[in-house]
C-alpha positions as CSV (number, residue, x, y, z in Angstrom):
1,M,5.6,17.1,9.6
2,T,9.3,16.4,9.8
3,S,11.2,15.2,6.8
4,R,12.1,12.2,8.9
5,S,8.5,11.1,9.0
6,A,8.1,11.6,5.3
7,L,11.3,9.5,4.8
8,S,9.9,6.8,7.1
9,L,6.8,6.6,4.9
10,A,9.1,6.5,1.8
11,A,11.0,3.6,3.4
12,L,7.7,1.7,4.2
13,L,6.5,2.2,0.6
14,G,10.0,1.2,-0.8
15,V,10.0,-2.0,1.2
16,A,6.4,-2.8,0.1
17,G,7.3,-2.1,-3.5
18,V,10.3,-4.4,-3.5
19,A,8.2,-7.1,-1.8
20,H,5.6,-6.9,-4.5
21,L,8.2,-7.3,-7.2
22,A,10.4,-9.9,-5.5
23,R,7.7,-12.1,-4.1
24,P,4.5,-11.4,-6.0
25,R,2.5,-14.6,-5.3
26,P,1.0,-13.6,-1.9
27,F,-0.1,-10.2,-3.4
28,D,-1.6,-11.9,-6.4
29,S,-4.0,-13.8,-4.2
30,I,-5.5,-10.6,-2.7
31,V,-6.2,-8.8,-6.0
32,P,-10.0,-8.6,-6.3
33,R,-11.1,-11.1,-8.8
34,S,-13.6,-8.6,-10.3
35,L,-10.7,-6.7,-11.9
36,P,-10.0,-7.6,-15.5
37,G,-6.7,-9.2,-16.5
38,P,-4.1,-11.2,-14.6
39,A,-3.6,-10.5,-10.9
40,R,0.2,-10.5,-11.4
41,A,-0.1,-7.4,-13.6
42,Y,-1.8,-5.6,-10.7
43,T,0.8,-6.8,-8.3
44,Y,3.6,-5.5,-10.4
45,V,1.9,-2.2,-11.1
46,S,1.2,-1.8,-7.4
47,G,4.9,-2.5,-6.6
48,A,6.1,-0.1,-9.2
49,C,3.7,2.6,-7.9
50,E,5.0,2.1,-4.4
51,L,8.6,2.5,-5.5
52,A,7.7,5.6,-7.5
53,L,5.9,7.1,-4.5
54,A,8.8,6.3,-2.2
55,A,11.2,8.1,-4.6
56,G,8.8,11.1,-4.7
57,L,8.5,11.2,-0.9
58,A,12.3,11.1,-0.5
59,H,12.9,14.3,-2.4
60,P,11.6,17.6,-0.9
61,R,10.6,19.1,-4.3
62,T,8.3,16.2,-5.1
63,R,7.2,15.3,-1.6
64,R,3.9,17.1,-1.6
65,G,2.6,15.6,-4.8
66,A,3.9,12.2,-4.0
67,A,2.3,12.3,-0.5
68,L,-1.1,13.2,-2.0
69,A,-0.7,10.4,-4.5
70,A,0.3,8.0,-1.7
71,A,-2.9,8.9,0.2
72,G,-4.9,8.1,-3.0
73,F,-2.9,4.9,-3.5
74,F,-3.7,3.7,0.0
75,V,-7.4,4.3,-0.7
76,A,-7.2,2.6,-4.0
77,V,-5.6,-0.6,-2.6
78,F,-8.2,-0.9,0.2
79,P,-10.3,-3.4,-1.9
80,A,-7.4,-5.8,-1.9
81,N,-7.4,-5.8,1.9
82,V,-11.2,-6.4,1.8
83,Q,-10.6,-9.3,-0.6
84,M,-8.1,-10.7,1.8
85,A,-10.5,-10.5,4.8
86,V,-13.2,-12.2,2.8
87,D,-10.9,-14.9,1.5
88,W,-9.5,-15.6,5.0
89,R,-12.9,-15.7,6.8
90,D,-12.5,-19.5,7.3
91,A,-8.7,-19.4,8.1
92,T,-7.0,-19.8,11.4
93,P,-7.8,-17.2,14.0
94,A,-4.3,-15.7,13.6
95,R,-4.7,-15.3,9.9
96,R,-8.2,-13.8,10.3
97,A,-6.8,-11.4,12.8
98,V,-4.1,-10.3,10.3
99,A,-6.6,-10.0,7.5
100,W,-9.2,-8.0,9.5
101,G,-6.4,-6.0,11.3
102,R,-5.2,-4.6,7.9
103,L,-8.5,-2.9,7.2
104,P,-8.3,-0.2,9.9
105,L,-4.6,0.3,9.3
106,Q,-5.4,2.0,6.0
107,V,-6.7,5.0,7.9
108,P,-3.5,5.9,9.6
109,L,-1.6,5.3,6.4
110,V,-3.8,7.8,4.6
111,W,-3.5,10.2,7.5
112,W,0.3,9.8,7.5
113,A,0.5,10.5,3.7
114,L,-1.8,13.6,4.1
115,R,0.4,14.9,6.9
116,A,3.5,14.4,4.7
117,A,1.8,16.6,2.0
118,R,1.8,19.6,4.4
119,R,4.8,21.7,4.4
């Protein structure tokens, strides 16, 4: 894995983290309702985790641990994508396609993170 690929993953996580913190409302709506507490708290924690993972991936000394944590993170947020697909089942075809299209995208993200963990 090249450091450029790990840095690209860091950039993706950084942008996602900033988005969660700057515009939390769309993310609040996909937090599974079965979780205790306010959805906004999960949105902010998720954004902070993404920023921390991005920082860890950006530095060679912390890249392996951050990459493994990122793989776990991508698995952990999968229920939010399922919640979105369920909530959008009666939406327009375009929105349904986005919601259902996000589900299989978690697999390459996990794979990308695991590859970044290799030296």
